[in-house]
mmCIF file of the N, C-alpha and C atoms, coordinates in Angstrom:
data_MODEL
# 
_entry.id   MODEL 
# 
loop_
_atom_site.group_PDB 
_atom_site.id 
_atom_site.type_symbol 
_atom_site.label_atom_id 
_atom_site.label_alt_id 
_atom_site.label_comp_id 
_atom_site.label_asym_id 
_atom_site.label_entity_id 
_atom_site.label_seq_id 
_atom_site.pdbx_PDB_ins_code 
_atom_site.Cartn_x 
_atom_site.Cartn_y 
_atom_site.Cartn_z 
_atom_site.occupancy 
_atom_site.B_iso_or_equiv 
_atom_site.pdbx_formal_charge 
_atom_site.auth_seq_id 
_atom_site.auth_comp_id 
_atom_site.auth_asym_id 
_atom_site.auth_atom_id 
_atom_site.pdbx_PDB_model_num 
ATOM 1   N N  . MET A 1 1  ? -13.664 -107.076 23.876  1.00 0.00 ? 1  MET A N  1 
ATOM 2   C CA . MET A 1 1  ? -13.128 -106.215 22.832  1.00 0.00 ? 1  MET A CA 1 
ATOM 3   C C  . MET A 1 1  ? -13.536 -106.722 21.450  1.00 0.00 ? 1  MET A C  1 
ATOM 4   N N  . ASN A 1 2  ? -13.400 -108.015 21.219  1.00 0.00 ? 2  ASN A N  1 
ATOM 5   C CA . ASN A 1 2  ? -13.771 -108.580 19.925  1.00 0.00 ? 2  ASN A CA 1 
ATOM 6   C C  . ASN A 1 2  ? -15.256 -108.447 19.645  1.00 0.00 ? 2  ASN A C  1 
ATOM 7   N N  . VAL A 1 3  ? -16.071 -108.578 20.688  1.00 0.00 ? 3  VAL A N  1 
ATOM 8   C CA . VAL A 1 3  ? -17.521 -108.469 20.516  1.00 0.00 ? 3  VAL A CA 1 
ATOM 9   C C  . VAL A 1 3  ? -17.880 -107.056 20.078  1.00 0.00 ? 3  VAL A C  1 
ATOM 10  N N  . LYS A 1 4  ? -17.271 -106.069 20.698  1.00 0.00 ? 4  LYS A N  1 
ATOM 11  C CA . LYS A 1 4  ? -17.550 -104.676 20.333  1.00 0.00 ? 4  LYS A CA 1 
ATOM 12  C C  . LYS A 1 4  ? -17.075 -104.371 18.913  1.00 0.00 ? 4  LYS A C  1 
ATOM 13  N N  . LEU A 1 5  ? -15.927 -104.905 18.531  1.00 0.00 ? 5  LEU A N  1 
ATOM 14  C CA . LEU A 1 5  ? -15.408 -104.697 17.179  1.00 0.00 ? 5  LEU A CA 1 
ATOM 15  C C  . LEU A 1 5  ? -16.315 -105.327 16.143  1.00 0.00 ? 5  LEU A C  1 
ATOM 16  N N  . MET A 1 6  ? -16.768 -106.526 16.387  1.00 0.00 ? 6  MET A N  1 
ATOM 17  C CA . MET A 1 6  ? -17.660 -107.209 15.443  1.00 0.00 ? 6  MET A CA 1 
ATOM 18  C C  . MET A 1 6  ? -19.005 -106.476 15.340  1.00 0.00 ? 6  MET A C  1 
ATOM 19  N N  . LYS A 1 7  ? -19.497 -105.981 16.464  1.00 0.00 ? 7  LYS A N  1 
ATOM 20  C CA . LYS A 1 7  ? -20.755 -105.225 16.446  1.00 0.00 ? 7  LYS A CA 1 
ATOM 21  C C  . LYS A 1 7  ? -20.587 -103.945 15.624  1.00 0.00 ? 7  LYS A C  1 
ATOM 22  N N  . PHE A 1 8  ? -19.445 -103.288 15.784  1.00 0.00 ? 8  PHE A N  1 
ATOM 23  C CA . PHE A 1 8  ? -19.171 -102.067 15.023  1.00 0.00 ? 8  PHE A CA 1 
ATOM 24  C C  . PHE A 1 8  ? -19.092 -102.360 13.521  1.00 0.00 ? 8  PHE A C  1 
ATOM 25  N N  . LEU A 1 9  ? -18.453 -103.459 13.159  1.00 0.00 ? 9  LEU A N  1 
ATOM 26  C CA . LEU A 1 9  ? -18.299 -103.799 11.743  1.00 0.00 ? 9  LEU A CA 1 
ATOM 27  C C  . LEU A 1 9  ? -19.621 -104.203 11.097  1.00 0.00 ? 9  LEU A C  1 
ATOM 28  N N  . ARG A 1 10 ? -20.543 -104.762 11.877  1.00 0.00 ? 10 ARG A N  1 
ATOM 29  C CA . ARG A 1 10 ? -21.853 -105.169 11.344  1.00 0.00 ? 10 ARG A CA 1 
ATOM 30  C C  . ARG A 1 10 ? -22.848 -104.012 11.296  1.00 0.00 ? 10 ARG A C  1 
ATOM 31  N N  . ASP A 1 11 ? -22.575 -102.945 12.004  1.00 0.00 ? 11 ASP A N  1 
ATOM 32  C CA . ASP A 1 11 ? -23.493 -101.798 12.060  1.00 0.00 ? 11 ASP A CA 1 
ATOM 33  C C  . ASP A 1 11 ? -23.522 -101.100 10.708  1.00 0.00 ? 11 ASP A C  1 
ATOM 34  N N  . GLU A 1 12 ? -24.695 -101.027 10.095  1.00 0.00 ? 12 GLU A N  1 
ATOM 35  C CA . GLU A 1 12 ? -24.845 -100.408 8.771   1.00 0.00 ? 12 GLU A CA 1 
ATOM 36  C C  . GLU A 1 12 ? -25.597 -99.086  8.834   1.00 0.00 ? 12 GLU A C  1 
ATOM 37  N N  . GLU A 1 13 ? -25.836 -98.580  10.001  1.00 0.00 ? 13 GLU A N  1 
ATOM 38  C CA . GLU A 1 13 ? -26.607 -97.357  10.153  1.00 0.00 ? 13 GLU A CA 1 
ATOM 39  C C  . GLU A 1 13 ? -25.891 -96.165  9.522   1.00 0.00 ? 13 GLU A C  1 
ATOM 40  N N  . GLY A 1 14 ? -24.605 -96.051  9.712   1.00 0.00 ? 14 GLY A N  1 
ATOM 41  C CA . GLY A 1 14 ? -23.844 -94.955  9.128   1.00 0.00 ? 14 GLY A CA 1 
ATOM 42  C C  . GLY A 1 14 ? -23.774 -95.059  7.616   1.00 0.00 ? 14 GLY A C  1 
ATOM 43  N N  . VAL A 1 15 ? -23.710 -96.261  7.098   1.00 0.00 ? 15 VAL A N  1 
ATOM 44  C CA . VAL A 1 15 ? -23.660 -96.468  5.655   1.00 0.00 ? 15 VAL A CA 1 
ATOM 45  C C  . VAL A 1 15 ? -24.941 -95.963  5.011   1.00 0.00 ? 15 VAL A C  1 
ATOM 46  N N  . THR A 1 16 ? -26.068 -96.219  5.642   1.00 0.00 ? 16 THR A N  1 
ATOM 47  C CA . THR A 1 16 ? -27.345 -95.767  5.110   1.00 0.00 ? 16 THR A CA 1 
ATOM 48  C C  . THR A 1 16 ? -27.387 -94.242  5.041   1.00 0.00 ? 16 THR A C  1 
ATOM 49  N N  . ALA A 1 17 ? -26.893 -93.570  6.058   1.00 0.00 ? 17 ALA A N  1 
ATOM 50  C CA . ALA A 1 17 ? -26.872 -92.107  6.063   1.00 0.00 ? 17 ALA A CA 1 
ATOM 51  C C  . ALA A 1 17 ? -25.988 -91.580  4.934   1.00 0.00 ? 17 ALA A C  1 
ATOM 52  N N  . ILE A 1 18 ? -24.864 -92.223  4.699   1.00 0.00 ? 18 ILE A N  1 
ATOM 53  C CA . ILE A 1 18 ? -23.976 -91.799  3.611   1.00 0.00 ? 18 ILE A CA 1 
ATOM 54  C C  . ILE A 1 18 ? -24.657 -92.004  2.266   1.00 0.00 ? 18 ILE A C  1 
ATOM 55  N N  . GLU A 1 19 ? -25.353 -93.123  2.101   1.00 0.00 ? 19 GLU A N  1 
ATOM 56  C CA . GLU A 1 19 ? -26.062 -93.380  0.842   1.00 0.00 ? 19 GLU A CA 1 
ATOM 57  C C  . GLU A 1 19 ? -27.127 -92.316  0.598   1.00 0.00 ? 19 GLU A C  1 
ATOM 58  N N  . TYR A 1 20 ? -27.889 -91.974  1.622   1.00 0.00 ? 20 TYR A N  1 
ATOM 59  C CA . TYR A 1 20 ? -28.899 -90.934  1.470   1.00 0.00 ? 20 TYR A CA 1 
ATOM 60  C C  . TYR A 1 20 ? -28.262 -89.596  1.113   1.00 0.00 ? 20 TYR A C  1 
ATOM 61  N N  . GLY A 1 21 ? -27.134 -89.304  1.699   1.00 0.00 ? 21 GLY A N  1 
ATOM 62  C CA . GLY A 1 21 ? -26.426 -88.061  1.374   1.00 0.00 ? 21 GLY A CA 1 
ATOM 63  C C  . GLY A 1 21 ? -25.966 -88.043  -0.072  1.00 0.00 ? 21 GLY A C  1 
ATOM 64  N N  . LEU A 1 22 ? -25.450 -89.166  -0.556  1.00 0.00 ? 22 LEU A N  1 
ATOM 65  C CA . LEU A 1 22 ? -25.019 -89.239  -1.957  1.00 0.00 ? 22 LEU A CA 1 
ATOM 66  C C  . LEU A 1 22 ? -26.198 -89.102  -2.917  1.00 0.00 ? 22 LEU A C  1 
ATOM 67  N N  . ILE A 1 23 ? -27.314 -89.724  -2.585  1.00 0.00 ? 23 ILE A N  1 
ATOM 68  C CA . ILE A 1 23 ? -28.513 -89.616  -3.423  1.00 0.00 ? 23 ILE A CA 1 
ATOM 69  C C  . ILE A 1 23 ? -29.000 -88.171  -3.454  1.00 0.00 ? 23 ILE A C  1 
ATOM 70  N N  . ALA A 1 24 ? -29.033 -87.516  -2.301  1.00 0.00 ? 24 ALA A N  1 
ATOM 71  C CA . ALA A 1 24 ? -29.480 -86.123  -2.239  1.00 0.00 ? 24 ALA A CA 1 
ATOM 72  C C  . ALA A 1 24 ? -28.543 -85.227  -3.046  1.00 0.00 ? 24 ALA A C  1 
ATOM 73  N N  . GLY A 1 25 ? -27.239 -85.478  -2.971  1.00 0.00 ? 25 GLY A N  1 
ATOM 74  C CA . GLY A 1 25 ? -26.285 -84.697  -3.761  1.00 0.00 ? 25 GLY A CA 1 
ATOM 75  C C  . GLY A 1 25 ? -26.477 -84.892  -5.250  1.00 0.00 ? 25 GLY A C  1 
ATOM 76  N N  . LEU A 1 26 ? -26.721 -86.124  -5.674  1.00 0.00 ? 26 LEU A N  1 
ATOM 77  C CA . LEU A 1 26 ? -26.954 -86.410  -7.091  1.00 0.00 ? 26 LEU A CA 1 
ATOM 78  C C  . LEU A 1 26 ? -28.222 -85.735  -7.585  1.00 0.00 ? 26 LEU A C  1 
ATOM 79  N N  . ILE A 1 27 ? -29.267 -85.777  -6.790  1.00 0.00 ? 27 ILE A N  1 
ATOM 80  C CA . ILE A 1 27 ? -30.518 -85.113  -7.159  1.00 0.00 ? 27 ILE A CA 1 
ATOM 81  C C  . ILE A 1 27 ? -30.299 -83.609  -7.278  1.00 0.00 ? 27 ILE A C  1 
ATOM 82  N N  . ALA A 1 28 ? -29.526 -83.021  -6.375  1.00 0.00 ? 28 ALA A N  1 
ATOM 83  C CA . ALA A 1 28 ? -29.246 -81.587  -6.435  1.00 0.00 ? 28 ALA A CA 1 
ATOM 84  C C  . ALA A 1 28 ? -28.487 -81.230  -7.708  1.00 0.00 ? 28 ALA A C  1 
ATOM 85  N N  . VAL A 1 29 ? -27.523 -82.069  -8.097  1.00 0.00 ? 29 VAL A N  1 
ATOM 86  C CA . VAL A 1 29 ? -26.767 -81.807  -9.330  1.00 0.00 ? 29 VAL A CA 1 
ATOM 87  C C  . VAL A 1 29 ? -27.687 -81.857  -10.543 1.00 0.00 ? 29 VAL A C  1 
ATOM 88  N N  . VAL A 1 30 ? -28.591 -82.831  -10.584 1.00 0.00 ? 30 VAL A N  1 
ATOM 89  C CA . VAL A 1 30 ? -29.532 -82.951  -11.702 1.00 0.00 ? 30 VAL A CA 1 
ATOM 90  C C  . VAL A 1 30 ? -30.454 -81.746  -11.754 1.00 0.00 ? 30 VAL A C  1 
ATOM 91  N N  . ILE A 1 31 ? -30.954 -81.312  -10.606 1.00 0.00 ? 31 ILE A N  1 
ATOM 92  C CA . ILE A 1 31 ? -31.849 -80.148  -10.565 1.00 0.00 ? 31 ILE A CA 1 
ATOM 93  C C  . ILE A 1 31 ? -31.113 -78.897  -11.031 1.00 0.00 ? 31 ILE A C  1 
ATOM 94  N N  . ILE A 1 32 ? -29.891 -78.702  -10.578 1.00 0.00 ? 32 ILE A N  1 
ATOM 95  C CA . ILE A 1 32 ? -29.112 -77.526  -10.987 1.00 0.00 ? 32 ILE A CA 1 
ATOM 96  C C  . ILE A 1 32 ? -28.880 -77.536  -12.492 1.00 0.00 ? 32 ILE A C  1 
ATOM 97  N N  . GLY A 1 33 ? -28.556 -78.698  -13.042 1.00 0.00 ? 33 GLY A N  1 
ATOM 98  C CA . GLY A 1 33 ? -28.357 -78.804  -14.484 1.00 0.00 ? 33 GLY A CA 1 
ATOM 99  C C  . GLY A 1 33 ? -29.624 -78.500  -15.269 1.00 0.00 ? 33 GLY A C  1 
ATOM 100 N N  . ALA A 1 34 ? -30.756 -79.018  -14.799 1.00 0.00 ? 34 ALA A N  1 
ATOM 101 C CA . ALA A 1 34 ? -32.024 -78.782  -15.486 1.00 0.00 ? 34 ALA A CA 1 
ATOM 102 C C  . ALA A 1 34 ? -32.422 -77.311  -15.428 1.00 0.00 ? 34 ALA A C  1 
ATOM 103 N N  . VAL A 1 35 ? -32.267 -76.697  -14.266 1.00 0.00 ? 35 VAL A N  1 
ATOM 104 C CA . VAL A 1 35 ? -32.651 -75.290  -14.113 1.00 0.00 ? 35 VAL A CA 1 
ATOM 105 C C  . VAL A 1 35 ? -31.730 -74.397  -14.937 1.00 0.00 ? 35 VAL A C  1 
ATOM 106 N N  . THR A 1 36 ? -30.457 -74.719  -14.991 1.00 0.00 ? 36 THR A N  1 
ATOM 107 C CA . THR A 1 36 ? -29.520 -73.930  -15.791 1.00 0.00 ? 36 THR A CA 1 
ATOM 108 C C  . THR A 1 36 ? -29.877 -74.006  -17.268 1.00 0.00 ? 36 THR A C  1 
ATOM 109 N N  . GLY A 1 37 ? -30.161 -75.213  -17.746 1.00 0.00 ? 37 GLY A N  1 
ATOM 110 C CA . GLY A 1 37 ? -30.554 -75.376  -19.149 1.00 0.00 ? 37 GLY A CA 1 
ATOM 111 C C  . GLY A 1 37 ? -31.855 -74.668  -19.458 1.00 0.00 ? 37 GLY A C  1 
ATOM 112 N N  . LEU A 1 38 ? -32.811 -74.777  -18.564 1.00 0.00 ? 38 LEU A N  1 
ATOM 113 C CA . LEU A 1 38 ? -34.099 -74.119  -18.750 1.00 0.00 ? 38 LEU A CA 1 
ATOM 114 C C  . LEU A 1 38 ? -33.942 -72.606  -18.734 1.00 0.00 ? 38 LEU A C  1 
ATOM 115 N N  . GLY A 1 39 ? -33.103 -72.102  -17.842 1.00 0.00 ? 39 GLY A N  1 
ATOM 116 C CA . GLY A 1 39 ? -32.876 -70.661  -17.761 1.00 0.00 ? 39 GLY A CA 1 
ATOM 117 C C  . GLY A 1 39 ? -32.253 -70.113  -19.034 1.00 0.00 ? 39 GLY A C  1 
ATOM 118 N N  . THR A 1 40 ? -31.346 -70.865  -19.618 1.00 0.00 ? 40 THR A N  1 
ATOM 119 C CA . THR A 1 40 ? -30.725 -70.430  -20.870 1.00 0.00 ? 40 THR A CA 1 
ATOM 120 C C  . THR A 1 40 ? -31.749 -70.364  -21.990 1.00 0.00 ? 40 THR A C  1 
ATOM 121 N N  . LYS A 1 41 ? -32.602 -71.373  -22.063 1.00 0.00 ? 41 LYS A N  1 
ATOM 122 C CA . LYS A 1 41 ? -33.642 -71.387  -23.105 1.00 0.00 ? 41 LYS A CA 1 
ATOM 123 C C  . LYS A 1 41 ? -34.653 -70.260  -22.896 1.00 0.00 ? 41 LYS A C  1 
ATOM 124 N N  . LEU A 1 42 ? -35.027 -70.029  -21.640 1.00 0.00 ? 42 LEU A N  1 
ATOM 125 C CA . LEU A 1 42 ? -35.970 -68.940  -21.362 1.00 0.00 ? 42 LEU A CA 1 
ATOM 126 C C  . LEU A 1 42 ? -35.360 -67.588  -21.691 1.00 0.00 ? 42 LEU A C  1 
ATOM 127 N N  . GLY A 1 43 ? -34.080 -67.433  -21.410 1.00 0.00 ? 43 GLY A N  1 
ATOM 128 C CA . GLY A 1 43 ? -33.406 -66.182  -21.752 1.00 0.00 ? 43 GLY A CA 1 
ATOM 129 C C  . GLY A 1 43 ? -33.426 -65.936  -23.252 1.00 0.00 ? 43 GLY A C  1 
ATOM 130 N N  . ALA A 1 44 ? -33.212 -66.982  -24.039 1.00 0.00 ? 44 ALA A N  1 
ATOM 131 C CA . ALA A 1 44 ? -33.254 -66.841  -25.493 1.00 0.00 ? 44 ALA A CA 1 
ATOM 132 C C  . ALA A 1 44 ? -34.657 -66.492  -25.970 1.00 0.00 ? 44 ALA A C  1 
ATOM 133 N N  . ILE A 1 45 ? -35.658 -67.087  -25.358 1.00 0.00 ? 45 ILE A N  1 
ATOM 134 C CA . ILE A 1 45 ? -37.048 -66.787  -25.737 1.00 0.00 ? 45 ILE A CA 1 
ATOM 135 C C  . ILE A 1 45 ? -37.378 -65.335  -25.424 1.00 0.00 ? 45 ILE A C  1 
ATOM 136 N N  . PHE A 1 46 ? -37.021 -64.876  -24.252 1.00 0.00 ? 46 PHE A N  1 
ATOM 137 C CA . PHE A 1 46 ? -37.303 -63.478  -23.891 1.00 0.00 ? 46 PHE A CA 1 
ATOM 138 C C  . PHE A 1 46 ? -36.517 -62.502  -24.766 1.00 0.00 ? 46 PHE A C  1 
ATOM 139 N N  . ASP A 1 47 ? -35.307 -62.850  -25.140 1.00 0.00 ? 47 ASP A N  1 
ATOM 140 C CA . ASP A 1 47 ? -34.533 -62.011  -26.055 1.00 0.00 ? 47 ASP A CA 1 
ATOM 141 C C  . ASP A 1 47 ? -35.221 -61.873  -27.406 1.00 0.00 ? 47 ASP A C  1 
ATOM 142 N N  . SER A 1 48 ? -35.738 -63.001  -27.918 1.00 0.00 ? 48 SER A N  1 
ATOM 143 C CA . SER A 1 48 ? -36.422 -62.940  -29.211 1.00 0.00 ? 48 SER A CA 1 
ATOM 144 C C  . SER A 1 48 ? -37.729 -62.144  -29.117 1.00 0.00 ? 48 SER A C  1 
ATOM 145 N N  . ILE A 1 49 ? -38.417 -62.257  -27.998 1.00 0.00 ? 49 ILE A N  1 
ATOM 146 C CA . ILE A 1 49 ? -39.650 -61.470  -27.802 1.00 0.00 ? 49 ILE A CA 1 
ATOM 147 C C  . ILE A 1 49 ? -39.313 -59.983  -27.728 1.00 0.00 ? 49 ILE A C  1 
ATOM 148 N N  . THR A 1 50 ? -38.263 -59.637  -27.012 1.00 0.00 ? 50 THR A N  1 
ATOM 149 C CA . THR A 1 50 ? -37.855 -58.246  -26.875 1.00 0.00 ? 50 THR A CA 1 
ATOM 150 C C  . THR A 1 50 ? -37.459 -57.661  -28.209 1.00 0.00 ? 50 THR A C  1 
ATOM 151 N N  . LYS A 1 51 ? -36.768 -58.419  -29.037 1.00 0.00 ? 51 LYS A N  1 
ATOM 152 C CA . LYS A 1 51 ? -36.347 -57.918  -30.351 1.00 0.00 ? 51 LYS A CA 1 
ATOM 153 C C  . LYS A 1 51 ? -37.524 -57.772  -31.307 1.00 0.00 ? 51 LYS A C  1 
ATOM 154 N N  . SER A 1 52 ? -38.567 -58.570  -31.107 1.00 0.00 ? 52 SER A N  1 
ATOM 155 C CA . SER A 1 52 ? -39.711 -58.505  -32.020 1.00 0.00 ? 52 SER A CA 1 
ATOM 156 C C  . SER A 1 52 ? -40.657 -57.352  -31.701 1.00 0.00 ? 52 SER A C  1 
ATOM 157 N N  . ILE A 1 53 ? -40.559 -56.788  -30.496 1.00 0.00 ? 53 ILE A N  1 
ATOM 158 C CA . ILE A 1 53 ? -41.419 -55.657  -30.125 1.00 0.00 ? 53 ILE A CA 1 
ATOM 159 C C  . ILE A 1 53 ? -40.779 -54.384  -30.689 1.00 0.00 ? 53 ILE A C  1 
ATOM 160 N N  . PRO A 1 54 ? -41.564 -53.620  -31.470 1.00 0.00 ? 54 PRO A N  1 
ATOM 161 C CA . PRO A 1 54 ? -40.978 -52.394  -32.062 1.00 0.00 ? 54 PRO A CA 1 
ATOM 162 C C  . PRO A 1 54 ? -40.782 -51.290  -31.070 1.00 0.00 ? 54 PRO A C  1 
# 
């Protein structure tokens, strides 16, 4: 029983999967923020182009 418990506590395979999941989530948040900011700027540019066309 103790051997199995110690083996379970030393196993880091699940920790690595959680770390990769957290990294992927952080990257997704950064991408969403960048695309949202870019979309707002592009919308303003297209609005100014539309207003300048007679």
